[in-house]
N, C-alpha and C positions, 0 to 999 in steps of 0.2 A: 801675501801669506807664504811662509818658508816651509817647504815640504821636502822630506828626504826620504828615499827608499820606499815610496808609497805606492808607486805605479803597480798595477796588477801584474801577475806573473806572465811571462811571454808565453805564447803559443807555439813558437819555433825557437830552436837553439841558436845562439851565435857561434862565430867560428873560433872563439877564444880557445887557445891550447895551453898546455902546461909550460910550453916555451914562454909564454907571456908573464909568467910568474917567477918569483925567486930573484936571486941575486943574478948580477950580469956575469957572463961568462967571460973568461980572460979574453981582452981585446974587445969585448961586446959593449953594450949600451946599458945605462943605468936608468932604471925606471923612476920618475918622480910622480908622487900622488898629487893629483890635480882636484880641483873643486870647480864644478860646472853648474850652469844654470840651463834647463831646458824647458819646454812647454808642450804638452800633449796635443797633438793635431786633431782635437775633436771636431773643429769647425773647417777643417781643410778642404779647400776646393779651389778651382781655378775660374773666377767669373770675370776677371778683367786682365788687361795685358800691360805689364810695365818692364818685361825683359823678353828676349827672343824665345825663351823656353816656354811661356805662357801662351797657350791657345785654348781660349774658352771653349771651342767646339769640340775639343778632345775631351772624352769623359775621364773623370777622376773617381777613385775608390777610396773613400775616406777610411773605411774599415782596414784597407790594405796598407793605407799610409800610417794608421796607428799601430798595426802589427810590426811594420817596418821600424817605425820610431822606437817601439818597445824593444826590439831586438838592440838597437843602439844604446838605450838607456840601460838595459840589463848587461850589455858588454862593459860598460863603464863600471858598474857595479862589481861584476865579476873580476875585473882588473884592480879592484880596491879603491877606485875614485869615489869622491863625494858628489852626490848629484841633488840639486835643489830644483823645485818646480815653481814656475809662475802659473797661475790660473789662466786658461784660455778664454778669451772674450769672444762671444758670438758676434759675427760680422767683420771679425779681423782674422781672416784665415791664414796670413802670413805670421802670426805671432809664433808659429813653430819655429821660425828662423831666428831664434833668440840672439845669435851673434850680432844681429843688426840693431840690437836693443841698447847697446852702449859699449864703453870701453873702461874697464876697470884694473887699475894698478894700485897697490898699497892702500886698499880700502876706499879709495876715490873712485867714484863712478861718473865718468863724463857721459852725459845723456845723449841719446839720439834725438836728430830733428830731421825726419824723413822728406825725401825729395818729392814724392807723389802723394797726392791727397788721401789715396786709398789707405796708406800706411801712417799717416800723420797721427791718429789716435794711439797708435802704440807707444810713441815717445813718452808721453805723460804716464802710462800704464807701467812702462818698465822703471821710469824714475821713482814711482810711488813704490815699486817692489824694492827698489835699492834703499830708500829711506826707511821702509818698515824693517828691513833686514840689517840695519846698522852701518850702512855704507854712506860716506859723505858724497853728497851729489853736487856736481858741477853742471848747471844747467847750460845748454848749448845756445849760441846766438847764431852760429853759422850752420848751414845744411851739412849734416854728416849721418852715416849709417853705421856707426859703431865699429864693432869688431869685424864686420864685413869689409871695411876699408882700412882698419888700422890693426897692425901685427906688431907685437913686441918681440924684438929679436936681440937677446942680451939686454943691454941698457939702451938700445936704438928702437925707435918706432918707425916701421916702414908704413907710409901713409899712401893710399890709392886715390887718385882722382881721374875724371874724364867722362864718368857716367853718373855718379850718385854724389859722393861727398865732394864739397868744394874745396879749391886749394886754400881759401881762407880759413876753412876748419883745421887745416894743418898748423896754421899759426896759433889758432886757439888752442889746439891739442898741446902744443909746445908750452904755452903759457899755464895750462892747467898741471901739467906733470913735470915740468922743468927738465925734459929730456930732449935729445937729439931727434928731431923729426926729418926723415928723408922722404921727399915727395917723389911719387912714380906715376906716370900716366899710362893709364889703361887705354888700349886703341880698338880692342875687338869687342863688339857688343856682346858676344856669348859670355865674355868674361867681364861682367860689369861691376863686380866688386874684387877687391884685392885677393880675398880669401878663396877666389875661384882660380886664381893663377900663381898663387904662393902657398906654400905650405912651410910652417915653423916645425922643424924636425927636433929640435932641442929647447925645451921650456925653460930650463935653468942653465945659465951661464956663470962660471966661476965656482966658489966654493960648493961642494956637493954636487956639481953638475959637470958639464963639459968645459974645457978651456975657451972654446969659441963656438957659439951656437951656430947651426948650419941651417940651410933651407933648401927646399926643392921648389923649381919655378918652371914656367911656360914662357919661354923667351918671346914667342910670337904674340903674346897678349900685350906686350909693351912697345912704346915708341922707342926710337934708336937710343935716345938719351938715357932712357930708364934701363934698357937692356946693358949699356955701357956702366951705368952705376952698380947694378946687380953683379955683372962680371968682375968688376973691381973690387967689391966689398966681400963677395962670396965666391972665391975662385974655385972652392970645393963643392959648390952646390951641385945637387943633382938637377940636370936639365931633362925636363920630361917632354915627351913627344906630344903633338898635337892630338894623336889618336886617345892618349890617356887624359889629356886635358879636356877633351870634348865630353868625356863621361864623368866629368867633375872628379877625375882622380886626385887633384891637388886640393880639393875642398875636404880636408882630412883633418883629424886630430892626432896629436902625438903625446906621449907621456915621456918621451926621451928614449924609450926602448920599443913600446908598442905603438904603431901607426895605424890608426883606423882608417881604412880606405874602401873605396867602391871595388867590388869584385870584377868589375869590368876593366879595371886599369891594370892589365896583366903586365905591361912593360914596366910600369912604375913599381908594381909588386916586385918584380925581379931586381930593379935597380935598388930598392930598399933593402932586400935581402943581401945583396953584394955589399952593402954599407955596414951590415951588422944589426939593422933593425928588424923587428918582428912585425910583418903586416899582419893585420887582423881585418877580415873582410866582412863587411856589413853592407847589405843592400838596401839603398833608399831610393829605388827607381821612380816610386810613386811620387815622392816629395821633389824629385828632379823636374816633374812637370810644372812645379811652380818656380824652377830655377833656383833650387837649394838642395844641398847635400849634407854631408856628415858635420862639417865645421859650421855651416849656416845653422844647424839645430843646436849648436854648442857654444855658449858663451862663458869665457873662463873668468872665474871669481877670484882675482888676486887679492888676499887680505893684506 
């Protein structure tokens, strides 16, 4: 079921400022209106462990998770973006992390095939949503966790492996979309998905966007080969300190001007301002208990 702008009103305000709206100042950044898929965390809890952040013995507050998620949802709407919702399913507490549910370019949705049994039922649920909402679905053969490990930078797909998505899924991804796929190896279990270690700062490259899309990344999350690839391809990238990576500062969403980040990533916030971006701070600390942040809760729907 496709739903837009239907979540209840937020109980707290987000940090969207007037600076986030309007035309870009001279030398500034250009906002691109985006379309996102989200899932309200009505069943959020931590009852199993599939990443280092998940400790079932630590209590979780579902109501707080919903309020924090709501602030993110409202922030996207206030910035002018379009948000669709997939219905949460009881017993699937990680559905809130919609980025893992697939990867979408040009109305084609490459479905997810989760590594851990606890999340396996999410794959068919997301593919059913894509079909019902007019996307062409490419069913996966190889294990992959969607936009958690696949990031579109211009016409190139950066693809992560090491913890979740397999290297074979990178070949499958290239076959589905006909684009260059660059494989990167993650080596720090805290950053088990690519979207925890890389943030795409410019969603549109070429006409109407920037000349060359840029990224921010955490060098220590990658092996030496991958670090060399990133340094060569993105010499102007923002290199983020471990302290900011460790609070999921890179697990962020950008519309080309506004970058929605964790308020704990103070160094990254300053780096973004220096580059002409507008950081928008949204706290998802409760959802971090499940190993997810802003980008994890946000799947881009590229029609």
